[in-house]
C-alpha positions, -999 to 999 in steps of 0.1 A, spaced: 694 620 224 668 618 196 680 585 184 679 570 219 643 583 226 632 569 191 647 536 198 631 535 233 597 544 218 601 516 192 610 490 220 580 500 240 557 497 209 571 462 202 566 453 238 530 463 236 525 442 205 540 413 223 516 418 252 488 419 228 500 386 213 500 370 247 465 382 255 452 368 222 468 335 228 454 333 262 420 333 247 429 309 219 452 284 236 453 284 274 483 261 274 515 276 261 524 249 235 530 272 206 566 285 204 553 321 197 531 318 228 560 306 249 582 335 237 555 361 244 551 345 279 588 346 287 592 383 275 562 396 293 560 376 325 589 394 343 569 427 339 533 413 343 540 392 374 549 421 399 519 440 386 496 410 390 508 407 427 499 443 433 463 439 418 435 425 440 420 392 430 394 397 403 378 362 402 402 348 377 404 378 355 440 390 349 440 428 344 480 432 346 483 434 307 458 463 307 477 480 336 510 476 318 496 486 285 481 519 300 515 526 317 534 519 285 510 543 266 515 571 292 553 565 289 550 568 251 531 600 252 557 615 276 585 604 254 568 617 223 564 651 238 602 655 247 616 682 225 638 671 197 
């Protein structure tokens, strides 16, 4: 069970880094022409799109990465507190 939880924690941390890469690329290059940007978009869009639909319009500001990031951090703290 410990190996499973540690692996899950690692995957969530990697996913948070990919979300951060997507956010940075959205400021640097609005059009996803970079292969890294495309990969980050393909990996995060299935999670971010449903959250984006639930959020009210914010005048062009996309808060879905922040919402998913906060949820991931909460999940990480819960998984870290599970007894070994």
